[in-house]
C-alpha positions in Angstrom: 16.4 -6.9 6.0 14.3 -4.5 4.0 12.7 -1.6 6.0 9.5 -0.1 4.6 8.9 3.5 5.5 5.6 5.2 4.5 5.5 9.0 4.1 2.0 10.0 4.9 -0.4 12.7 6.0 -4.1 13.4 6.5 -4.1 16.5 4.3 -3.0 17.1 0.8 -0.4 19.7 -0.2 1.8 19.4 2.9 4.9 18.2 1.1 4.7 14.4 1.1 6.0 13.8 -2.3 8.8 16.4 -1.9 9.7 14.7 1.3 9.6 11.2 -0.1 11.9 12.2 -2.9 14.4 13.9 -0.6 14.4 11.2 2.1 14.8 8.5 -0.5 17.6 10.4 -2.2 19.3 11.1 1.1 19.2 7.5 2.3 20.6 6.3 -1.0 23.4 8.9 -0.6 24.4 7.1 2.6 25.1 4.0 0.5 21.8 2.2 1.0 19.9 0.6 -1.9 16.5 2.4 -2.0 13.3 2.2 -4.0 10.7 4.9 -3.7 7.2 4.0 -4.9 4.4 6.4 -5.9 1.1 5.1 -4.5 -1.0 8.1 -5.7 -2.6 6.2 -8.7 -4.1 8.6 -11.1 -2.3 11.7 -9.9 1.3 10.8 -10.6 3.8 13.4 -9.3 6.8 11.6 -7.8 8.4 11.0 -11.2 8.2 14.8 -11.9 10.0 15.7 -8.7 12.6 13.0 -9.3 13.1 14.3 -12.8 12.4 11.0 -14.6 9.0 11.6 -16.0 10.2 11.0 -19.6 11.7 7.7 -18.7 8.5 6.1 -17.4 7.5 3.2 -19.6 5.9 0.8 -17.1 4.4 1.7 -13.7 3.5 0.3 -10.3 0.0 -0.9 -11.6 1.6 -2.7 -14.6 3.8 -4.7 -12.2 0.9 -5.5 -9.9 -1.2 -6.8 -12.8 1.7 -8.8 -14.4 1.9 -6.5 -17.4 5.5 -5.8 -16.7 8.3 -7.1 -14.5 9.6 -5.1 -11.6 13.0 -4.7 -13.3 11.2 -3.3 -16.3 9.3 -0.7 -14.3 12.1 0.4 -11.9 13.8 3.6 -13.1 17.4 4.0 -11.9 18.2 7.5 -10.8 20.9 9.2 -12.8 22.4 11.1 -9.9 22.5 8.5 -7.1 23.7 5.0 -8.0 21.6 3.0 -5.5 18.3 4.9 -5.9 15.3 3.6 -8.0 11.9 5.0 -8.7 8.6 3.1 -9.3 6.1 5.5 -10.8 2.3 5.5 -10.4 -0.1 5.1 -13.2 -1.8 8.2 -14.6 -4.6 6.2 -16.4 -5.9 3.8 -13.7 -7.9 4.5 -10.6 -7.1 3.5 -7.0 -9.0 0.2 -7.3 -6.1 -1.0 -9.6 -4.1 -1.5 -6.4 -4.6 -4.7 -4.5 -3.2 -5.8 -1.1 -1.9 -9.0 -2.6 -0.3 -7.2 -5.5 1.4 -4.6 -3.3 2.7 -7.3 -1.0 4.1 -9.2 -3.9 6.0 -6.1 -5.2 7.4 -5.4 -1.7 8.5 -9.0 -1.3 10.3 -8.9 -4.7 12.1 -5.7 -3.7 13.3 -7.4 -0.6 14.6 -10.3 -2.6 16.4 -7.9 -4.9 18.4 -6.7 -1.9 16.8 -3.3 -1.3 17.7 -1.9 2.1 14.8 0.6 2.2 11.5 1.1 0.4 9.9 4.5 0.7 6.2 4.6 0.0 4.9 8.0 -1.1 1.3 7.8 0.1 -1.7 9.8 -1.3 -3.3 12.1 1.2 -6.3 11.0 3.3 -7.6 7.6 4.2 -8.8 6.0 0.9 -7.5 2.8 -0.5 -4.1 4.0 -1.9 -3.2 5.5 1.4 -4.3 2.4 3.3 -2.2 0.1 1.2 0.8 2.5 1.4 0.8 2.3 5.2 -0.4 -1.3 5.7 3.0 -3.1 5.2 5.1 -0.3 6.8 7.6 -0.8 9.5 7.8 2.9 10.2 5.9 6.1 9.2 7.0 9.6 8.6 3.9 11.8 9.2 4.2 15.1 7.3 2.5 18.0 8.9 2.3 21.7 8.3 2.2 24.0 11.4 -1.5 24.7 11.2 -4.5 23.3 13.1 -6.3 21.6 10.2 -3.1 19.7 9.1 -2.4 18.6 12.7 -6.0 17.4 13.2 -6.0 15.4 10.0 -2.7 13.8 10.9 -4.0 12.7 14.2 -6.5 10.6 12.4 -3.7 9.1 10.3 -1.9 8.2 13.6 -5.0 6.3 14.6 -5.0 4.3 11.4 -1.2 3.5 11.8 -2.0 2.2 15.3 -5.0 0.0 14.2 -5.2 -0.7 10.5 -1.8 -2.1 9.6 -0.1 -5.5 9.4 1.9 -4.7 12.5 -1.3 -3.9 14.5 -3.0 -7.1 13.3 0.0 -9.1 14.5 -0.2 -7.4 17.9 3.1 -5.5 17.4 1.5 -2.2 18.6 1.0 -0.6 15.2 3.4 1.4 13.0 5.6 3.8 15.0 5.4 7.3 13.6 7.9 10.2 13.3 6.8 13.8 12.9 8.2 15.7 9.9 7.1 19.4 10.2 7.3 21.2 6.8 6.9 24.8 5.7 8.0 26.0 9.1 8.3 29.8 9.3 9.9 30.9 12.6 8.9 34.6 12.2 5.2 33.6 11.7 5.4 31.2 14.7 6.8 34.1 16.8 3.9 36.3 15.6 1.4 33.7 16.7 0.3 33.0 13.1 1.5 29.4 13.0 1.8 26.6 15.5 5.2 26.1 17.1 7.1 22.8 17.0 6.3 22.3 20.7 2.6 22.9 20.0 2.5 20.2 17.3 4.5 17.8 19.4 2.1 18.1 22.3 -0.9 17.7 20.0 0.3 14.6 18.2 2.5 13.0 20.8 5.1 11.5 18.4 8.8 12.2 18.2 10.1 14.8 15.8 12.4 13.5 13.1 12.8 16.8 11.2 11.7 20.4 10.7 11.8 21.8 7.2 11.8 25.6 6.9 9.7 27.4 4.4 12.0 27.9 1.4 11.8 29.1 -2.2 14.3 26.3 -2.9 11.6 23.7 -2.5 9.5 25.1 -5.4 12.6 25.6 -7.6 13.7 22.0 -7.0 10.2 20.6 -7.8 10.0 22.6 -11.0 13.4 21.4 -12.2 13.0 17.8 -11.2 15.8 17.8 -8.6 15.1 16.7 -5.0 15.7 19.7 -2.8 18.1 17.7 -0.6 20.6 17.9 -3.4 20.6 21.7 -3.1 23.2 22.0 -0.3 22.9 25.8 -0.3 19.2 25.7 0.6 18.0 25.6 4.2 15.4 23.1 3.3 18.0 20.9 1.6 20.1 21.0 4.7 17.1 20.3 6.9 16.2 17.2 4.9 19.8 16.0 5.1 19.6 16.3 8.9 16.3 14.4 8.8 17.8 11.5 6.9 20.6 11.2 9.5 18.1 11.1 12.3 16.0 8.5 10.4 19.0 6.3 10.2 19.5 6.5 14.0 22.1 9.2 14.5 21.1 12.1 16.8 21.5 15.6 15.4 20.2 19.0 16.7 17.2 20.5 14.9 18.1 23.7 13.1 16.1 26.6 11.5 13.7 27.0 14.5 14.5 30.6 15.2 13.8 33.7 13.1 16.9 35.6 11.8 17.8 38.5 14.1 17.5 41.9 12.5 20.7 43.9 12.2 21.0 47.4 13.7 20.0 49.3 10.6 17.0 47.1 10.0 15.8 47.6 13.6 16.2 51.4 13.2 14.9 51.9 9.7 12.6 48.9 9.5 13.9 47.7 6.1 
């Protein structure tokens, strides 16, 4: 049975595509067959973060409009055997996506034996975002620890509850998991950022992961390597923990506390 997971948020720039790439990679590393789809038509970025931008010949829109087959458009990852990427179009607009076309592609992925389909949603509530979440079985809601990001994500939760196939069938909407990104414990302690507890209380959904602020994320994005593959990075380790939780295994959340200063740093402030 194929499970469709949408990675979504209300606000842009919170780390959705970075998260989609790492979650898809991590799930595939667990031996699952995974496709990750870029729904952000016109602003294609997933292929860059996955490091396959030069291998894109056909894209998601080509498949929807019958201009290419799914097998022609899927790009097999060179690092993880069971991971495939379906890139977005850079030259079409959001209207190129249709509900019937998206459903057909998802059905074909299921027939091809994919265990998971990760839908990398555009930000906001326009057509691409709606179609990315409409067929989902679960949602990962990516949030930064700031008020505007939390407020916008609350609106997304409302859509997941009311504007999806599950809600139309009376199944209670799409269940959401909170993924808190760019978490900086020292700034949280200083009152400059919301804490994990603050965000949990405001959104009321279970936390699947907390990704600390890390230079490794930018480095990974610029080199086309999902940060989860950087095992020396706190962010990479946090994404690996998140994948395990998504797959149903409990694991403590790390990287919530600011590093303690040593004696000389406390005395000399350096």
